[in-house]
C-alpha positions in Angstrom: -48.8 11.2 -24.9 -46.5 14.1 -25.9 -44.7 16.0 -23.1 -46.4 19.2 -22.2 -44.6 22.5 -22.2 -44.5 22.8 -18.4 -42.8 19.4 -18.0 -40.2 20.3 -20.6 -39.4 23.6 -18.9 -39.0 22.0 -15.5 -36.8 19.4 -17.0 -34.5 21.9 -18.7 -34.3 24.2 -15.7 -33.4 21.4 -13.4 -30.8 20.0 -15.8 -29.1 23.4 -15.7 -29.4 23.5 -11.9 -27.8 20.1 -11.6 -24.9 21.2 -13.8 -24.5 24.3 -11.6 -24.5 22.2 -8.4 -21.5 20.2 -9.5 -18.9 23.0 -9.4 -20.5 24.4 -6.2 -20.1 21.0 -4.4 -16.6 20.6 -5.8 -15.6 24.1 -4.5 -16.9 23.2 -1.0 -15.0 20.0 -0.9 -11.9 21.7 -2.2 -12.1 24.4 0.5 -12.4 21.9 3.2 -9.6 19.6 1.9 -7.0 22.2 1.3 -4.0 21.5 3.6 -2.8 25.1 3.4 -6.3 26.6 3.6 -7.2 29.3 6.2 -9.6 28.7 9.1 -12.0 31.1 7.3 -12.0 28.9 4.1 -12.6 25.7 6.1 -15.4 27.4 8.0 -17.1 28.4 4.7 -16.7 24.8 3.2 -19.6 23.3 5.2 -22.4 25.7 4.0 -21.0 25.6 0.4 -21.1 21.7 0.5 -24.6 21.8 2.0 -25.8 24.2 -0.8 -24.3 22.0 -3.5 -25.9 18.8 -2.2 -29.3 20.5 -1.7 -29.3 21.8 -5.3 -28.1 18.5 -6.7 -30.8 16.4 -4.9 -33.6 18.9 -5.6 -32.6 19.2 -9.3 -32.6 15.4 -9.7 -36.0 15.1 -8.1 -37.4 17.8 -10.4 -35.7 16.4 -13.5 -36.8 12.8 -13.0 -40.3 13.8 -11.7 -41.0 16.0 -14.7 -39.4 14.0 -17.5 -40.2 10.5 -16.3 -43.6 11.4 -14.9 -42.8 10.3 -11.4 -45.5 12.1 -9.6 -44.3 11.6 -6.0 -40.8 12.9 -6.8 -42.3 16.0 -8.4 -44.4 16.4 -5.2 -41.2 16.2 -3.1 -39.6 18.8 -5.4 -42.5 21.2 -5.0 -42.5 20.9 -1.3 -38.8 21.6 -1.2 -39.3 24.6 -3.5 -42.1 25.9 -1.3 -39.9 25.7 1.8 -37.1 27.5 -0.1 -39.5 30.3 -1.1 -40.6 30.7 2.5 -37.0 30.7 3.8 -35.8 33.2 1.2 -38.8 35.5 1.9 -38.2 35.4 5.7 -34.4 36.0 5.3 -35.0 38.9 2.9 -37.4 40.6 5.3 -35.0 39.9 8.3 -32.0 41.3 6.4 -33.8 44.6 5.7 -34.9 44.9 9.3 -31.5 44.3 10.9 -29.6 46.5 8.4 -31.9 49.6 8.5 -29.9 51.2 11.3 -26.3 52.5 11.5 -23.9 54.3 9.2 -20.3 55.5 9.2 -19.6 59.0 10.7 -18.0 61.5 8.4 -14.8 63.0 9.9 -13.8 66.6 9.0 -11.0 66.7 6.4 -10.9 62.9 6.1 -11.7 60.8 3.1 -12.7 57.9 5.3 -15.4 57.4 7.9 -15.3 56.3 11.5 -17.5 53.4 12.7 -19.1 52.9 16.1 -20.6 49.6 17.1 -23.4 51.2 19.1 -24.9 52.8 16.0 -26.0 49.4 14.6 -28.9 47.1 15.4 -28.7 45.2 18.7 -28.9 41.8 16.9 -25.8 42.5 14.8 -24.0 43.9 17.8 -24.6 40.8 19.9 -23.6 38.4 17.1 -20.2 40.2 16.6 -19.5 40.9 20.3 -19.9 37.2 21.1 -16.4 35.9 22.0 -16.9 32.7 20.0 -18.0 34.5 16.9 -15.4 37.3 17.1 -12.5 34.9 17.6 -13.4 33.3 14.3 -14.0 36.6 12.5 -10.7 38.0 13.9 -8.9 34.9 12.6 -10.4 35.4 9.2 -9.3 39.1 9.2 -5.8 38.2 10.1 -5.5 35.3 7.7 -7.0 37.5 4.9 -4.4 40.2 5.7 -7.0 43.0 5.3 -4.5 45.6 6.5 -1.7 44.5 4.2 -2.5 47.1 1.5 -2.1 49.9 4.1 1.1 48.4 5.5 2.6 48.4 2.0 1.7 52.0 1.2 4.3 54.7 1.7 1.9 57.7 2.0 2.3 61.1 3.5 -0.1 62.2 6.2 -2.0 64.3 3.7 -2.4 61.4 1.3 -3.5 59.1 4.1 -6.2 61.7 5.2 -7.7 61.6 1.7 -7.7 57.8 1.5 -11.1 56.2 0.9 -10.7 53.3 3.4 -13.2 50.5 3.6 -15.1 50.1 6.9 -12.8 47.2 7.9 -9.7 49.1 7.0 -10.9 52.2 8.9 -12.0 50.2 12.0 -9.2 47.6 12.2 -6.1 49.0 10.6 -5.8 52.4 12.3 -6.6 53.9 15.7 -9.8 56.0 16.1 -9.3 59.6 15.1 -10.5 60.7 18.6 -7.4 59.1 20.1 -5.1 61.8 18.6 -2.4 59.4 17.5 0.3 60.7 15.1 0.6 59.0 11.7 4.1 57.6 11.0 3.4 55.5 7.9 1.6 52.4 6.8 0.0 51.1 10.0 2.5 52.7 12.3 1.2 55.3 14.7 2.7 57.2 17.6 0.5 57.4 20.7 -0.6 60.8 21.9 1.2 62.0 25.1 -2.0 63.2 26.5 -5.6 62.8 25.3 -9.0 63.6 26.6 -10.6 60.7 24.7 -12.4 58.1 26.8 -12.5 55.6 23.9 -11.2 52.3 25.2 -9.8 51.5 21.7 -7.1 54.1 22.3 -5.5 51.6 24.8 -6.2 48.6 22.6 -4.3 49.8 19.5 -1.0 48.1 18.8 1.6 48.8 16.1 2.3 45.0 16.0 0.9 43.7 12.6 -0.8 40.9 14.4 -2.5 43.2 16.8 -3.4 46.6 15.3 -7.0 47.3 16.2 -8.3 43.7 15.8 -9.5 43.8 19.4 -11.1 47.2 19.1 -14.8 48.1 19.1 -14.2 50.1 16.0 -13.0 47.0 14.2 -16.2 45.1 15.2 -18.1 48.1 14.0 -16.3 48.0 10.6 -17.2 44.3 10.3 -20.8 45.0 11.1 -20.9 47.9 8.6 -19.5 45.5 6.0 -22.1 42.8 6.9 -24.8 45.5 6.6 -23.7 46.5 3.1 -23.3 42.9 1.9 -26.6 41.8 3.4 -28.5 44.6 1.7 -27.0 43.5 -1.6 -27.9 39.9 -1.0 -31.5 41.0 0.0 -31.9 42.9 -3.2 -30.6 39.9 -5.2 -33.0 37.6 -3.2 -36.0 39.7 -4.4 -35.1 39.0 -8.0 -34.4 35.3 -7.2 -37.7 35.0 -5.3 -39.6 36.2 -8.4 -37.8 33.6 -10.5 -38.4 30.8 -8.0 -42.1 31.6 -7.7 -42.3 31.4 -11.5 -40.5 28.0 -11.6 -42.7 26.8 -8.7 -45.8 27.8 -10.7 -44.6 25.9 -13.7 -43.8 22.9 -11.5 -47.4 22.9 -10.2 -48.6 22.7 -13.8 -46.2 19.8 -14.5 -47.5 18.1 -11.3 -51.1 18.6 -12.4 -50.2 17.1 -15.8 -48.6 14.0 -14.2 -51.7 13.4 -12.1 -54.0 13.9 -15.0 -52.0 11.6 -17.3 -51.8 9.0 -14.5 -55.6 9.1 -13.9 -56.2 8.9 -17.7 -53.9 5.9 -17.9 -55.5 4.1 -15.0 -59.0 4.8 -16.4 -58.0 3.5 -19.8 -56.4 0.4 -18.4 -59.5 -0.4 -16.3 -61.7 0.3 -19.3 -59.8 -2.3 -21.4 -61.1 -4.9 -19.0 -64.7 -3.6 -18.8 
């Protein structure tokens, strides 16, 4: 019996997915095996490897199940796809909920914004304020040299004021504006002799390149603001991906039905031959 269109489509889609899983798995192994890799890269290696293995196993199940008419493998594939749809849907809703609060504060005569941790959702605040999580994030920021671009710049105060800093650069690479520090150059600032600010970050700031404001609440707020922006982008991409996955799942259901129908027809014909 000729292959039906749904079986062919599932076979082609899963062949492409299998090919994509190979470089993903390879990238995860490479990140974990690098001798000179940063802690952040090694931390990312586990989820990348898990994603690569998941895609590879599922694509093999879908490919063999559809092309070789192995009904139970196709059933496993559909169950995994259904779980993936539910997880993606829940994550997308959750991402929009936890990122609907908080934004940078515009500062007069500044090109950059100031960020305060208390402006964001409680869930994100707790995740970032956790000592265990923040130590890893801080290590990633330091290893990634997120403040190097500011350190290497030779700007005047006027030029710096007009800089369009990222949330992390604004929160981690300079003291809060309310502290009244005097700009020297790069990431060097002179503390104010007297200030009315009650912001604890004013005492946390250090001109040492390894210190800066990595221990500040403003730095944590900058990280949260970055998470918020990235999560919203991921959530939007997830919506498109969800539509695609639902379509693939529907085609897979048709292929599964074809396998069962062909299997029943084969058994009926075999039994009929002995009638």
